[in-house]
DSSP file (Angstrom, degrees, kcal/mol; ACC not computed):
  #  RESIDUE AA STRUCTURE BP1 BP2  ACC     N-H-->O    O-->H-N    N-H-->O    O-->H-N    TCO  KAPPA ALPHA  PHI   PSI    X-CA   Y-CA   Z-CA
    1    1 A M              0   0    0      0, 0.0     2,-0.1     0, 0.0     3,-0.0   0.000 360.0 360.0 360.0 132.0   18.6  -31.3   -6.7
    2    2 A S     >  -     0   0    0      1,-0.1     4,-1.4     4,-0.0     3,-0.1  -0.463 360.0-117.3 -91.0 163.9   21.2  -34.0   -5.6
    3    3 A L  H  > S+     0   0    0      1,-0.2     4,-1.7     2,-0.2     5,-0.2   0.864 115.1  61.8 -65.2 -35.6   23.5  -36.0   -7.8
    4    4 A K  H  > S+     0   0    0      1,-0.2     4,-1.1     2,-0.2    -1,-0.2   0.899 103.3  49.3 -59.2 -40.2   21.8  -39.1   -6.7
    5    5 A Y  H  4 S+     0   0    0      1,-0.2     3,-0.2     2,-0.2    -1,-0.2   0.888 106.5  55.5 -65.5 -39.6   18.5  -37.8   -8.2
    6    6 A K  H  < S+     0   0    0     -4,-1.4    -1,-0.2     1,-0.2    -2,-0.2   0.859 112.4  42.4 -63.7 -34.5   20.2  -37.0  -11.5
    7    7 A F  H  < S+     0   0    0     -4,-1.7     2,-0.9     1,-0.2    -1,-0.2   0.655 103.8  67.5 -89.4 -15.2   21.5  -40.5  -11.9
    8    8 A N    ><  +     0   0    0     -4,-1.1     3,-1.1    -3,-0.2    -1,-0.2  -0.770  63.0 177.6-103.0  86.8   18.3  -42.3  -10.8
    9    9 A Q  T 3  S+     0   0    0     -2,-0.9    -1,-0.2     1,-0.3    -2,-0.1   0.819  77.1  46.1 -63.7 -33.6   15.9  -41.4  -13.6
   10   10 A G  T 3  S+     0   0    0     -3,-0.1    -1,-0.3     2,-0.1     2,-0.1   0.559  93.4  99.4 -87.1  -6.8   12.9  -43.3  -12.3
   11   11 A A  S <  S-     0   0    0     -3,-1.1    -3,-0.0    -6,-0.2     0, 0.0  -0.424  78.4-107.7 -82.3 156.0   13.2  -42.1   -8.7
   12   12 A E        -     0   0    0      1,-0.1    -1,-0.1    -2,-0.1    -2,-0.1  -0.446  41.9 -98.2 -73.7 150.6   11.1  -39.4   -7.2
   13   13 A P        -     0   0    0      0, 0.0    -1,-0.1     0, 0.0     3,-0.1  -0.379  47.6 -95.6 -67.7 152.1   12.8  -36.1   -6.5
   14   14 A P        -     0   0    0      0, 0.0     2,-0.0     0, 0.0    -3,-0.0  -0.348  48.2 -96.1 -66.4 149.7   13.9  -35.6   -2.9
   15   15 A P        -     0   0    0      0, 0.0     2,-0.2     0, 0.0    -3,-0.0  -0.344  40.4-112.3 -66.4 147.5   11.4  -33.6   -0.7
   16   16 A L        -     0   0    0     -3,-0.1     2,-0.1     1,-0.1     5,-0.0  -0.560  28.2-125.0 -79.4 142.5   12.1  -29.9   -0.3
   17   17 A S    >>  -     0   0    0     -2,-0.2     4,-0.8     1,-0.1     3,-0.6  -0.340  27.1-104.8 -78.5 167.6   13.1  -28.7    3.1
   18   18 A A  G >4 S+     0   0    0      1,-0.2     3,-0.6     2,-0.2     4,-0.3   0.852 121.3  59.1 -59.3 -35.5   11.2  -25.9    4.9
   19   19 A E  G >4 S+     0   0    0      1,-0.2     3,-0.9     2,-0.2    -1,-0.2   0.816  97.2  59.6 -65.5 -29.9   14.0  -23.5    4.0
   20   20 A A  G <4 S+     0   0    0     -3,-0.6    -1,-0.2     1,-0.2    -2,-0.2   0.799 107.7  46.2 -68.4 -27.3   13.5  -24.1    0.3
   21   21 A N  G << S+     0   0    0     -4,-0.8    -1,-0.2    -3,-0.6    -2,-0.2   0.393  85.7 123.6 -95.6   1.8    9.9  -22.9    0.6
   22   22 A A    <   -     0   0    0     -3,-0.9     2,-0.3    -4,-0.3    -3,-0.0  -0.275  51.0-142.5 -65.3 149.3   10.7  -19.8    2.7
   23   23 A Q        -     0   0    0      1,-0.1     2,-0.1     2,-0.0    -1,-0.1  -0.791  22.9 -97.8-111.2 155.9    9.6  -16.4    1.3
   24   24 A Y        -     0   0    0     -2,-0.3    -1,-0.1     1,-0.1     0, 0.0  -0.402  24.6-135.0 -66.3 146.7   11.4  -13.1    1.5
   25   25 A E  S    S+     0   0    0     -2,-0.1     2,-0.3     2,-0.0    -1,-0.1   0.814  90.9  42.7 -74.6 -29.7   10.3  -10.8    4.3
   26   26 A S  S    S-     0   0    0      1,-0.0     3,-0.1    -3,-0.0    -2,-0.1  -0.840  78.7-133.1-115.6 157.6   10.2   -7.8    2.0
   27   27 A E        -     0   0    0      1,-0.3     3,-0.3    -2,-0.3     2,-0.2   0.234  56.0-101.3 -93.9  14.0    8.9   -7.7   -1.5
   28   28 A G        -     0   0    0      1,-0.2    -1,-0.3     3,-0.0     0, 0.0  -0.597  56.8 -45.5 102.7-164.7   11.8   -5.9   -3.0
   29   29 A M  S    S+     0   0    0     -2,-0.2     2,-0.4    -3,-0.1    -1,-0.2   0.597  99.4 104.2 -86.6 -12.1   12.3   -2.3   -4.0
   30   30 A V        -     0   0    0     -3,-0.3     2,-0.5    17,-0.0    -3,-0.1  -0.587  52.1-171.5 -74.9 124.6    9.0   -1.7   -5.7
   31   31 A R        +     0   0    0     -2,-0.4    16,-2.6     2,-0.0    17,-0.5  -0.976   7.3 175.8-123.0 128.9    6.7    0.3   -3.5
   32   32 A N  E     -A   46   0A   0     -2,-0.5     2,-0.4    14,-0.3    14,-0.2  -0.867  21.2-143.6-122.6 157.5    3.0    0.9   -4.2
   33   33 A V  E     -A   45   0A   0     12,-2.8    12,-2.4    -2,-0.3     2,-0.5  -0.995  16.0-152.5-121.3 131.2    0.3    2.6   -2.2
   34   34 A C  E     -Ab  44  92A   0     57,-2.9    59,-3.0    -2,-0.4     2,-0.6  -0.897   1.7-152.0-108.4 126.3   -3.2    1.1   -2.5
   35   35 A F  E     -Ab  43  93A   0      8,-3.2     8,-1.6    -2,-0.5     2,-0.6  -0.878  13.7-162.5 -98.9 119.4   -6.3    3.4   -2.0
   36   36 A I  E     -Ab  42  94A   0     57,-3.0    59,-3.0    -2,-0.6     6,-0.2  -0.902   4.3-150.4-112.5 118.1   -9.2    1.4   -0.6
   37   37 A Q    >   -     0   0    0      4,-3.1     3,-1.9    -2,-0.6    75,-0.1  -0.395  30.5-109.2 -78.5 160.1  -12.8    2.8   -0.8
   38   38 A P  T 3  S+     0   0    0      0, 0.0    -1,-0.1     0, 0.0    59,-0.1   0.786 120.0  58.0 -59.5 -25.4  -15.4    1.9    1.8
   39   39 A D  T 3  S-     0   0    0      2,-0.1    -3,-0.0     1,-0.0    -2,-0.0   0.452 124.1-103.8 -83.8   0.4  -17.2   -0.2   -0.8
   40   40 A G  S <  S+     0   0    0     -3,-1.9     2,-0.1     1,-0.3    -1,-0.0   0.287  72.9 143.7  97.9  -9.3  -14.1   -2.3   -1.3
   41   41 A K        -     0   0    0     -5,-0.1    -4,-3.1     1,-0.0     2,-0.3  -0.427  32.9-160.4 -64.5 136.5  -12.9   -0.8   -4.6
   42   42 A R  E     +A   36   0A   0     -6,-0.2     2,-0.3    -2,-0.1    -6,-0.2  -0.923  18.4 179.9-125.8 147.1   -9.1   -0.6   -4.7
   43   43 A H  E     -A   35   0A   0     -8,-1.6    -8,-3.2    -2,-0.3     2,-0.4  -0.947  10.3-165.2-144.1 120.5   -6.7    1.4   -6.8
   44   44 A F  E     -A   34   0A   0     -2,-0.3     2,-0.3   -10,-0.3   -10,-0.2  -0.868   4.5-174.1-113.3 147.6   -2.9    1.2   -6.4
   45   45 A L  E     -A   33   0A   0    -12,-2.4   -12,-2.8    -2,-0.4     2,-0.3  -0.958  28.9-110.3-132.1 150.3   -0.3    3.6   -7.7
   46   46 A N  E >   -A   32   0A   0     -2,-0.3     3,-1.8   -14,-0.2   -14,-0.3  -0.641  14.9-137.8 -84.0 134.4    3.5    3.3   -7.7
   47   47 A Y  G >  S+     0   0    0    -16,-2.6     3,-1.7    -2,-0.3    -1,-0.1   0.746  99.6  73.2 -61.1 -23.2    5.4    5.6   -5.4
   48   48 A A  G 3  S+     0   0    0    -17,-0.5    -1,-0.3     1,-0.3   -16,-0.1   0.758  98.4  48.2 -62.7 -22.5    8.0    6.1   -8.2
   49   49 A Y  G <  S+     0   0    0     -3,-1.8    18,-1.8    17,-0.0     2,-0.7   0.296  80.6 116.7-103.1   8.6    5.4    8.2  -10.0
   50   50 A L  E <   +C   66   0B   0     -3,-1.7    16,-0.3    16,-0.2     3,-0.1  -0.694  37.1 176.7 -76.7 114.4    4.5   10.3   -7.0
   51   51 A I  E     -     0   0B   0     14,-3.0     2,-0.3    -2,-0.7    15,-0.2   0.862  55.7 -33.8 -88.7 -39.8    5.5   13.9   -8.0
   52   52 A G  E     -C   65   0B   0     13,-1.5    13,-3.0     2,-0.0    -1,-0.3  -0.991  47.3-146.0-171.1 169.8    4.4   15.8   -4.9
   53   53 A G  E     -C   64   0B   0     -2,-0.3     2,-0.4    11,-0.2    11,-0.2  -0.981   5.5-156.1-146.2 157.6    1.9   16.2   -2.1
   54   54 A E  E     -C   63   0B   0      9,-2.1     9,-2.6    -2,-0.3     2,-0.6  -0.990   7.0-151.9-140.6 129.3    0.3   19.0   -0.2
   55   55 A L  E     -C   62   0B   0     -2,-0.4     7,-0.2     7,-0.2    -2,-0.0  -0.885  29.9-121.7 -97.3 122.6   -1.3   18.9    3.3
   56   56 A A    >   -     0   0    0      5,-2.8     3,-2.3    -2,-0.6     5,-0.1  -0.242  23.9-110.4 -63.6 153.9   -4.0   21.5    3.7
   57   57 A A  T 3  S+     0   0    0      1,-0.3    -1,-0.1     2,-0.1    -2,-0.0   0.841 120.3  50.1 -56.8 -37.3   -3.6   24.1    6.4
   58   58 A G  T 3  S-     0   0    0      1,-0.0    -1,-0.3     3,-0.0    19,-0.2   0.505 108.3-127.4 -78.5  -3.2   -6.4   22.6    8.5
   59   59 A K  S <  S+     0   0    0     -3,-2.3    19,-1.7     2,-0.2    20,-0.2   0.778  80.0 113.2  62.3  30.6   -4.8   19.2    8.1
   60   60 A E  S    S+     0   0    0      1,-0.2    15,-2.2    17,-0.1     2,-0.3   0.383  71.9  36.4-111.4   1.3   -8.1   17.8    6.8
   61   61 A S  E     - D   0  74B   0     13,-0.2    -5,-2.8    -5,-0.1     2,-0.4  -0.992  57.3-159.3-153.3 149.8   -7.1   17.0    3.2
   62   62 A I  E     -CD  55  73B   0     11,-2.6    11,-2.8    -2,-0.3     2,-0.6  -0.994   7.6-158.2-126.7 130.1   -4.1   15.8    1.3
   63   63 A A  E     -CD  54  72B   0     -9,-2.6    -9,-2.1    -2,-0.4     2,-0.4  -0.948  12.2-171.9-108.8 121.9   -3.6   16.4   -2.4
   64   64 A L  E     -CD  53  71B   0      7,-3.3     7,-2.7    -2,-0.6     2,-0.6  -0.931   8.1-157.5-114.3 136.6   -1.2   13.9   -4.1
   65   65 A T  E     +CD  52  70B   0    -13,-3.0   -14,-3.0    -2,-0.4   -13,-1.5  -0.954  12.6 178.5-116.9 114.7    0.0   14.3   -7.7
   66   66 A F  E     -C   50   0B   0      3,-2.9   -16,-0.2    -2,-0.6   -19,-0.1  -0.642  45.4-104.1-101.1 167.9    1.2   11.3   -9.5
   67   67 A S  S    S+     0   0    0    -18,-1.8   -17,-0.1    -2,-0.2     3,-0.1   0.774 119.7  22.0 -66.1 -23.1    2.4   11.5  -13.1
   68   68 A T  S    S+     0   0    0    -19,-0.2    50,-3.0     1,-0.2     2,-0.3   0.560 126.1  37.3-118.0 -12.4   -0.9    9.9  -14.3
   69   69 A H  E     - E   0 117B   0     48,-0.3    -3,-2.9    49,-0.2     2,-0.4  -0.948  57.9-142.6-140.0 157.2   -3.4   10.5  -11.5
   70   70 A A  E     -DE  65 116B   0     46,-2.8    46,-2.8    -2,-0.3     2,-0.4  -0.991  22.5-165.4-117.7 130.8   -4.4   13.1   -9.0
   71   71 A V  E     -DE  64 115B   0     -7,-2.7    -7,-3.3    -2,-0.4     2,-0.5  -0.963   6.0-167.6-121.7 131.0   -5.5   11.8   -5.6
   72   72 A T  E     -DE  63 114B   0     42,-2.5    42,-2.6    -2,-0.4     2,-0.5  -0.980   3.5-168.1-119.2 126.9   -7.4   13.7   -3.0
   73   73 A L  E     -DE  62 113B   0    -11,-2.8   -11,-2.6    -2,-0.5     2,-0.4  -0.951   3.8-172.7-113.2 131.1   -7.7   12.4    0.6
   74   74 A K  E     +DE  61 112B   0     38,-2.5    37,-3.0    -2,-0.5    38,-1.9  -0.961  32.6  94.0-122.4 143.2  -10.1   14.0    3.1
   75   75 A G  E     - E   0 110B   0    -15,-2.2     2,-0.4    -2,-0.4    35,-0.2  -0.922  65.9 -54.0 174.8-147.6  -10.4   13.0    6.7
   76   76 A Y  E    S+ E   0 109B   0     33,-2.5    33,-1.9    -2,-0.3   -16,-0.1  -0.961 100.4   0.4-131.2 143.0   -9.2   14.0   10.2
   77   77 A R  S    S+     0   0    0     -2,-0.4     3,-0.4   -19,-0.2     4,-0.3   0.931  71.0 164.7  46.9  62.7   -5.7   14.4   11.7
   78   78 A L     >  +     0   0    0    -19,-1.7     4,-2.6     1,-0.2     5,-0.2   0.363  41.9  97.9 -91.8   3.6   -3.9   13.6    8.5
   79   79 A E  H  > S+     0   0    0      1,-0.2     4,-2.1     2,-0.2    -1,-0.2   0.899  84.9  47.5 -64.6 -41.1   -0.5   14.9    9.3
   80   80 A T  H  > S+     0   0    0     -3,-0.4     4,-2.3     2,-0.2    -1,-0.2   0.920 112.9  49.2 -64.7 -43.5    0.9   11.5   10.3
   81   81 A L  H  > S+     0   0    0     -4,-0.3     4,-2.5     1,-0.2    -2,-0.2   0.910 109.2  53.1 -61.8 -41.5   -0.5    9.9    7.1
   82   82 A F  H  X S+     0   0    0     -4,-2.6     4,-2.3     1,-0.2    -1,-0.2   0.917 109.5  48.2 -59.7 -44.3    1.0   12.8    5.1
   83   83 A N  H  X S+     0   0    0     -4,-2.1     4,-1.3     2,-0.2    -1,-0.2   0.895 111.1  50.6 -65.1 -39.1    4.5   12.1    6.6
   84   84 A D  H  <>S+     0   0    0     -4,-2.3     5,-2.7     1,-0.2     6,-0.9   0.893 111.4  48.2 -65.1 -40.4    4.1    8.3    5.9
   85   85 A L  H ><5S+     0   0    0     -4,-2.5     3,-1.3     1,-0.2    -2,-0.2   0.894 108.1  54.9 -65.5 -39.5    3.2    9.0    2.3
   86   86 A A  H 3<5S+     0   0    0     -4,-2.3    -1,-0.2     1,-0.3    -2,-0.2   0.790 112.6  42.4 -66.1 -27.1    6.1   11.4    1.9
   87   87 A T  T 3<5S-     0   0    0     -4,-1.3    -1,-0.3    -3,-0.2    -2,-0.2   0.263 112.6-118.4-101.9  11.1    8.6    8.7    3.1
   88   88 A H  T < 5S+     0   0    0     -3,-1.3    -3,-0.2    -4,-0.1    -2,-0.1   0.808  79.1 122.1  59.1  34.3    6.9    6.0    1.0
   89   89 A M      < +     0   0    0     -5,-2.7     2,-0.5    -6,-0.2    -4,-0.2   0.686  41.4  92.4 -98.3 -21.8    6.0    3.9    4.2
   90   90 A Q        +     0   0    0     -6,-0.9     3,-0.1     1,-0.2    -2,-0.0  -0.623  44.3 177.5 -81.3 121.8    2.2    3.7    3.8
   91   91 A K        +     0   0    0     -2,-0.5   -57,-2.9     1,-0.3     2,-0.4   0.884  68.4  23.3 -87.2 -42.9    1.1    0.6    2.0
   92   92 A N  E     -b   34   0A   0    -59,-0.2     2,-0.5   -48,-0.0    -1,-0.3  -0.955  54.6-164.6-128.3 143.2   -2.7    1.1    2.2
   93   93 A V  E     -b   35   0A   0    -59,-3.0   -57,-3.0    -2,-0.4     2,-0.5  -0.964  20.3-169.3-122.6 111.5   -4.9    4.1    2.7
   94   94 A T  E     -b   36   0A   0     -2,-0.5    16,-0.7   -59,-0.2     2,-0.4  -0.880  12.1-144.1-110.6 127.5   -8.4    2.9    3.6
   95   95 A A  B     -f  110   0B   0    -59,-3.0     2,-0.3    -2,-0.5    16,-0.2  -0.714  14.7-158.2 -87.7 137.0  -11.4    5.2    3.7
   96   96 A I        -     0   0    0     14,-2.8     2,-0.1    -2,-0.4     5,-0.1  -0.761  32.6 -88.1-107.9 158.6  -14.0    4.7    6.4
   97   97 A D    >   -     0   0    0     -2,-0.3     3,-1.7     1,-0.1     4,-0.4  -0.402  36.3-121.7 -66.4 141.9  -17.6    5.8    6.4
   98   98 A E  G >  S+     0   0    0      1,-0.3     3,-1.5    13,-0.2     4,-0.4   0.809 108.2  65.2 -55.8 -34.3  -18.1    9.3    7.8
   99   99 A R  G 3  S+     0   0    0      1,-0.3     3,-0.3     2,-0.1    -1,-0.3   0.713  99.6  52.0 -67.1 -19.1  -20.5    8.1   10.5
  100  100 A Y  G X> S+     0   0    0     -3,-1.7     3,-1.2     1,-0.2     4,-0.6   0.510  83.6  91.2 -90.7  -5.9  -17.7    6.1   12.1
  101  101 A A  G X4 S+     0   0    0     -3,-1.5     3,-0.9    -4,-0.4    -1,-0.2   0.832  79.6  58.2 -60.6 -34.3  -15.3    9.0   12.3
  102  102 A A  G 34 S+     0   0    0     -4,-0.4    -1,-0.3    -3,-0.3    -2,-0.1   0.748  98.6  60.7 -67.5 -23.5  -16.6   10.1   15.8
  103  103 A T  G <4 S+     0   0    0     -3,-1.2     2,-0.7    -4,-0.1    -1,-0.2   0.666  89.3  78.6 -78.7 -16.4  -15.6    6.7   17.2
  104  104 A I    <<  +     0   0    0     -3,-0.9     5,-0.1    -4,-0.6    -1,-0.0  -0.842  54.0 174.4 -96.7 116.7  -11.9    7.1   16.3
  105  105 A E        +     0   0    0     -2,-0.7     2,-0.3     1,-0.1    -1,-0.2   0.779  59.6  31.8 -94.6 -29.0  -10.3    9.3   18.9
  106  106 A T  S    S+     0   0    0      2,-0.1    -1,-0.1     0, 0.0     0, 0.0  -0.855  92.4  28.1-129.2 162.5   -6.6    9.2   17.8
  107  107 A G  S    S-     0   0    0     -2,-0.3     2,-0.2    -3,-0.0   -31,-0.0   0.047  89.1 -53.8  80.4 168.9   -4.6    8.8   14.7
  108  108 A S        +     0   0    0    -30,-0.1     2,-0.3   -33,-0.0   -31,-0.2  -0.567  52.5 178.3 -80.2 143.5   -5.2    9.7   11.1
  109  109 A H  E     -E   76   0B   0    -33,-1.9   -33,-2.5    -2,-0.2     2,-0.4  -0.971  18.2-142.8-148.5 139.7   -8.3    8.5    9.4
  110  110 A V  E     +Ef  75  95B   0    -16,-0.7   -14,-2.8    -2,-0.3   -35,-0.3  -0.812  17.1 176.8-102.2 134.9   -9.6    9.1    5.9
  111  111 A T  E    S+     0   0B   0    -37,-3.0     2,-0.3    -2,-0.4   -13,-0.2   0.602  71.1  29.8-108.1 -17.2  -13.3    9.5    5.1
  112  112 A E  E     -E   74   0B   0    -38,-1.9   -38,-2.5   -15,-0.1     2,-0.4  -0.989  56.8-172.8-148.2 133.4  -13.1   10.2    1.3
  113  113 A I  E     -E   73   0B   0     -2,-0.3     2,-0.5   -40,-0.2   -40,-0.2  -0.994   4.1-173.2-126.8 127.5  -10.7    9.2   -1.4
  114  114 A T  E     -E   72   0B   0    -42,-2.6   -42,-2.5    -2,-0.4     2,-0.5  -0.984   0.5-174.5-121.3 123.9  -10.9   10.6   -5.0
  115  115 A V  E     +E   71   0B   0     -2,-0.5     2,-0.4   -44,-0.2   -44,-0.2  -0.975   8.5 178.6-119.9 119.3   -8.6    9.2   -7.7
  116  116 A K  E     -E   70   0B   0    -46,-2.8   -46,-2.8    -2,-0.5     2,-0.2  -0.972  27.3-125.9-124.2 132.9   -8.8   11.0  -11.1
  117  117 A A  E      E   69   0B   0     -2,-0.4   -48,-0.3   -48,-0.2   -49,-0.1  -0.521 360.0 360.0 -70.9 140.3   -6.8   10.2  -14.2
  118  118 A L              0   0    0    -50,-3.0   -49,-0.2    -2,-0.2    -1,-0.1   0.421 360.0 360.0 -89.2 360.0   -4.8   13.2  -15.5
């Protein structure tokens, strides 16, 4: 707000520049992970409450323990996803229908998400 605006009580405020409406590129230090079911249902949990995780020997399931919830992820080639969860880098974990699993040749993909309150 300029001094000119303060002294001109009846005048309109000056227009905001594009820089005044700019948004931050990051959302701050709060990090959440959102679990998205195939039907669109979503559940997010804060990484601050992630106590631990376990990747099954066959790399087809991940068990995550939060202070208030237990989350089980089942799918294929989950090692990369496990590493991203361990470093708090994964924003969303989206489950796809099992019938589409054969069409995805590379990368991790989740076919089932179970979120249970402790």
